[in-house]
C-alpha positions in Angstrom: -5.5 -75.3 -76.3 -4.8 -71.6 -77.2 -6.5 -70.6 -74.0 -4.1 -72.7 -72.0 -1.1 -71.2 -73.9 -2.4 -67.7 -73.2 -2.8 -68.2 -69.5 0.7 -69.8 -69.3 2.3 -66.9 -71.1 0.5 -64.3 -68.9 1.7 -66.1 -65.8 5.3 -66.1 -67.1 5.3 -62.3 -67.5 7.6 -60.6 -65.0 6.1 -58.2 -62.5 8.2 -55.3 -63.7 6.8 -55.7 -67.2 3.2 -55.7 -65.8 3.9 -52.5 -63.8 5.4 -50.7 -66.7 2.6 -51.6 -69.2 -0.3 -50.8 -66.9 -1.1 -47.6 -65.0 -2.1 -47.8 -61.3 -5.1 -46.3 -59.6 -5.9 -45.7 -55.9 -8.5 -47.9 -54.4 -9.6 -48.9 -50.9 -7.3 -52.0 -51.3 -3.8 -51.0 -50.2 -2.3 -53.2 -52.9 -1.9 -51.5 -56.4 -4.1 -52.9 -59.0 -3.4 -52.8 -62.7 -6.0 -51.6 -65.1 -4.3 -52.7 -68.3 -5.9 -55.4 -70.4 -4.0 -58.2 -72.1 -2.1 -57.2 -75.2 -2.2 -59.4 -78.3 0.4 -62.2 -78.2 2.7 -62.6 -81.3 3.1 -65.9 -83.0 6.0 -67.9 -81.6 7.3 -71.4 -82.2 6.1 -74.1 -79.9 8.3 -76.8 -78.5 7.5 -79.1 -81.5 8.7 -76.4 -84.0 5.3 -75.5 -85.2 4.0 -72.0 -85.2 0.9 -71.5 -83.3 -1.1 -68.4 -83.8 -2.7 -66.8 -80.7 -5.9 -64.9 -81.4 -5.9 -61.3 -80.2 -8.3 -60.5 -77.4 -9.1 -57.2 -79.1 -10.3 -59.1 -82.2 -12.5 -61.3 -80.1 -14.1 -59.2 -77.4 -16.4 -62.0 -76.4 -13.3 -64.1 -75.5 -11.7 -61.3 -73.3 -10.1 -63.1 -70.4 -11.4 -62.1 -67.0 -8.6 -60.6 -64.8 -8.4 -59.5 -61.2 -8.3 -56.0 -62.3 -11.7 -56.1 -64.1 -13.3 -57.8 -61.2 -11.9 -55.2 -58.7 -13.0 -52.3 -60.9 -16.6 -53.7 -60.9 -16.5 -54.6 -57.2 -14.8 -51.5 -55.8 -15.0 -48.1 -57.4 -11.7 -46.2 -57.5 -11.2 -43.6 -54.7 -10.0 -40.1 -55.4 -6.9 -39.0 -53.6 -7.4 -35.5 -52.2 -4.2 -33.6 -51.3 -4.8 -31.1 -48.4 -3.8 -27.5 -49.0 -0.6 -26.4 -47.3 -1.1 -25.0 -43.7 -1.1 -21.3 -43.2 1.6 -19.5 -41.3 1.1 -20.0 -37.5 1.5 -16.3 -36.9 -1.4 -15.5 -39.3 -3.6 -18.0 -37.6 -2.9 -16.5 -34.1 -3.3 -12.9 -35.3 -6.7 -13.7 -36.9 -7.9 -15.8 -34.0 -10.9 -13.9 -32.4 -10.7 -16.0 -29.3 -7.2 -14.7 -28.6 -8.5 -11.1 -28.8 -11.3 -12.0 -26.4 -8.7 -13.4 -24.0 -6.7 -10.2 -24.1 -9.8 -8.1 -23.5 -10.9 -10.3 -20.7 -7.4 -10.0 -19.1 -7.4 -6.2 -19.3 -11.0 -5.8 -18.0 -10.4 -7.9 -14.9 -10.5 -6.3 -11.5 -7.2 -6.5 -9.8 -6.7 -7.9 -6.3 -6.1 -4.7 -4.3 -4.6 -6.7 -1.5 -1.7 -7.7 -3.8 -1.2 -4.2 -5.3 1.2 -3.0 -2.6 4.2 -2.6 -4.9 2.6 -0.1 -7.4 0.9 1.8 -4.7 4.1 2.1 -2.7 5.7 3.4 -5.9 2.8 6.0 -6.1 3.8 7.2 -2.7 7.4 7.4 -3.7 6.5 9.5 -6.8 4.5 11.9 -4.5 7.6 12.8 -2.6 9.7 12.8 -5.8 7.5 15.3 -7.7 6.7 17.4 -4.7 10.4 18.0 -4.0 10.9 19.4 -7.5 8.0 22.0 -7.3 8.7 23.0 -3.7 12.4 23.5 -4.3 11.7 25.8 -7.2 8.6 27.8 -6.2 7.7 26.7 -2.6 4.4 25.2 -3.9 3.3 21.7 -3.1 1.8 20.2 -6.3 0.3 17.2 -4.4 -0.5 18.7 -1.0 -3.3 21.1 -1.9 -4.1 22.0 1.7 -1.2 24.5 1.9 -2.0 26.0 -1.5 -5.7 26.5 -0.6 -4.7 28.3 2.6 -2.2 30.4 0.7 -5.0 31.6 -1.7 -7.2 32.4 1.3 -4.4 34.6 2.7 -4.0 36.3 -0.7 -7.7 37.2 -0.7 -7.6 38.4 2.9 -4.9 41.0 2.0 -7.6 42.9 0.1 -9.3 43.8 3.3 -6.4 44.9 5.4 -5.4 48.5 6.0 -2.9 48.6 3.2 -5.3 47.3 0.6 -2.8 45.3 -1.4 -4.5 44.5 -4.7 -1.4 43.0 -6.4 -1.5 39.3 -7.4 1.8 38.0 -6.2 3.5 35.4 -8.4 3.5 32.9 -5.5 -0.3 33.2 -5.3 -0.5 32.8 -9.1 1.5 29.6 -8.9 -0.6 28.3 -6.0 -3.8 29.0 -8.0 -2.3 27.2 -11.0 -1.5 24.2 -9.0 -4.9 24.0 -7.4 -6.8 24.3 -10.7 -4.5 21.8 -12.4 -4.9 19.3 -9.6 -8.7 19.5 -9.8 -8.5 19.0 -13.6 -6.3 15.9 -13.1 -8.7 14.5 -10.5 -11.6 15.1 -12.9 -9.8 13.0 -15.6 -9.9 10.2 -13.0 -13.7 10.1 -13.3 -13.1 8.2 -16.6 -12.2 5.3 -14.5 -15.7 5.2 -13.1 -17.0 4.3 -16.6 -14.3 1.8 -17.4 -14.0 0.3 -14.0 -11.9 1.9 -11.3 -10.3 -1.4 -10.3 -9.8 -2.8 -13.8 -6.4 -3.5 -15.1 -7.3 -1.5 -18.2 -8.0 1.7 -16.3 -5.0 1.4 -14.0 -2.6 1.0 -17.0 -4.3 3.8 -18.9 -4.4 6.2 -16.0 -0.8 5.6 -15.0 0.2 6.1 -18.6 -1.5 9.4 -18.7 0.5 10.4 -15.6 3.6 9.4 -17.5 2.7 11.6 -20.4 2.0 14.5 -18.1 5.3 14.1 -16.4 7.1 13.9 -19.7 5.5 17.1 -21.0 6.5 18.9 -17.7 10.1 17.8 -18.2 10.2 19.0 -21.8 8.7 22.4 -21.0 10.9 22.9 -18.0 13.9 22.1 -20.2 12.8 24.6 -22.8 12.3 27.3 -20.2 16.0 27.4 -19.2 14.9 28.0 -15.6 16.7 27.2 -12.4 16.0 24.3 -10.1 16.3 25.7 -6.6 15.0 29.0 -5.2 16.8 30.8 -2.3 13.8 32.6 -0.9 10.0 32.5 -1.4 10.0 36.0 -2.8 12.5 35.0 -5.6 11.2 31.8 -7.1 13.3 29.9 -9.7 10.3 29.5 -12.1 8.8 32.7 -13.3 8.1 32.5 -17.1 5.1 31.0 -18.9 6.7 27.6 -19.6 7.3 27.0 -15.9 3.6 27.6 -15.3 2.9 24.8 -17.8 5.4 22.6 -16.0 3.7 23.3 -12.6 0.3 22.7 -14.2 1.1 19.3 -15.6 2.8 17.9 -12.6 -0.1 19.1 -10.4 -2.6 17.4 -12.8 -0.5 14.3 -12.7 -0.8 14.2 -8.9 -4.5 14.9 -9.0 -5.0 11.9 -11.3 -2.8 9.7 -9.1 -4.8 10.8 -6.0 -8.2 9.8 -7.3 -6.9 6.5 -8.7 -5.4 5.6 -5.3 -8.6 6.6 -3.5 -10.8 4.5 -5.8 -8.8 1.4 -4.9 -9.7 1.8 -1.2 -6.6 0.4 0.4 -4.5 1.3 3.4 -2.4 3.6 1.2 -5.5 5.9 0.9 -4.9 8.5 -1.8 -1.1 8.0 -1.9 -0.7 11.9 -2.1 -1.7 13.0 1.4 -0.1 11.8 4.6 -2.2 13.8 7.2 -4.9 11.2 7.2 -2.4 8.4 7.0 -0.6 9.7 10.1 -3.9 10.0 12.0 -5.0 6.5 11.1 -1.6 5.0 12.0 -1.7 6.6 15.5 -5.1 5.1 16.1 -4.2 1.6 14.9 -5.0 -1.0 17.6 -2.2 -3.3 16.5 0.4 -0.5 16.3 2.8 -2.0 18.8 2.2 -5.7 17.9 5.6 -6.4 16.4 5.3 -10.2 16.6 3.3 -10.6 13.3 2.5 -8.6 10.2 -0.4 -6.3 10.4 -1.5 -5.0 6.9 -3.4 -2.0 8.1 -0.4 -0.8 10.0 2.5 -1.9 7.8 1.1 -0.4 4.6 0.7 2.9 6.2 4.3 2.8 7.4 5.4 1.9 3.9 3.5 4.9 2.5 5.2 7.3 4.9 8.7 5.9 4.5 8.6 5.7 0.7 7.2 9.2 0.4 10.1 10.4 2.5 12.6 8.5 0.4 11.1 10.0 -2.8 11.6 13.5 -1.6 15.1 12.8 -0.3 16.3 11.2 -3.6 14.6 13.9 -5.7 16.3 16.7 -3.8 19.7 15.0 -4.1 19.2 14.7 -7.9 18.3 18.4 -8.2 21.7 19.4 -7.1 23.4 17.1 -9.6 21.4 17.1 -12.8 18.7 19.8 -12.4 14.9 19.8 -12.4 14.3 18.9 -16.0 16.5 15.8 -15.9 14.9 14.8 -12.5 11.5 15.0 -14.1 12.8 12.9 -16.9 13.8 10.2 -14.4 10.3 10.6 -12.9 8.8 9.9 -16.4 10.8 6.6 -16.6 9.6 5.6 -13.1 6.0 6.4 -14.1 6.3 4.1 -17.1 7.7 1.3 -15.0 4.6 1.6 -12.7 2.4 1.5 -15.8 3.8 -1.9 -16.8 3.7 -3.2 -13.3 -0.1 -3.2 -13.3 0.1 -6.1 -15.8 1.6 -8.4 -13.1 -0.9 -7.7 -10.3 -3.1 -10.8 -9.9 -6.8 -10.6 -10.7 -9.4 -10.5 -7.9 -10.8 -13.9 -7.3 -14.5 -14.1 -6.3 -15.0 -15.4 -2.8 -16.5 -18.9 -2.7 
């Protein structure tokens, strides 16, 4: 009889009292299971007024009632709830991702599609006229066209053998020699591209950035020299002190580096610094007068000639307004824009 009374009293307990008196554990069963055992029941009066004592389960372990909890604990072991650590910052994950670094390296080491590099190469031609106008207006020396400078040095050497025996080293000849040597030095720097890859985006960005630095140094030294911008006659150049020779050397080296970079790309723009060959090739173009369609071999040569002309025209107009140093400063900004432009030239796709 006491067993029936015990079961009846357990069934009458509210669910809230069971939840408060027994802790919960996690198990594979989604329903919470209580691990509490039955507490001893106090003596209470029955319906007939008689007091009935209920034996405590703790005092009789052999009479412990079997509950759903004890069965579940034996059948299914409790599972451990593992809380995952908080996620790291997304920026830290991206910065430490080696695959991302490999992607950037692959992008920079790709060969560009030279057929789609018309914009930066046209800008190269523009800079040729832009820089040449600065040097020729001041000292009558072409920093990009080394044919004239080479002939001028030959004439200076020939003066030693004439009847007057002129052994003086004229300042115009000194400036021509400075330009030739610096141009060769800049072209020699371009051989670095043969190791990196002359058509890789990495080298084109690096080489153009070096040109930017050279132009900036030339602008600073010319500004510090306090020299003029335009010479009236060849015998009275505007640049005569040592700092102006540094200026002439750096802009000549800049053009030498640009020339070898343009030559290595092997496009219709050729070296981007000499138009003699471009004029000859344009005149021998079979499709020269075919105006009904676009002809790359003809149109790119025309673009090179036109933009070199525009560069010289705009540079000479700026010289009268802001001077040579500020004009070279603008040239530095244009060089930097060309440096960034190589990032947007598409990669060369292998032919199927």
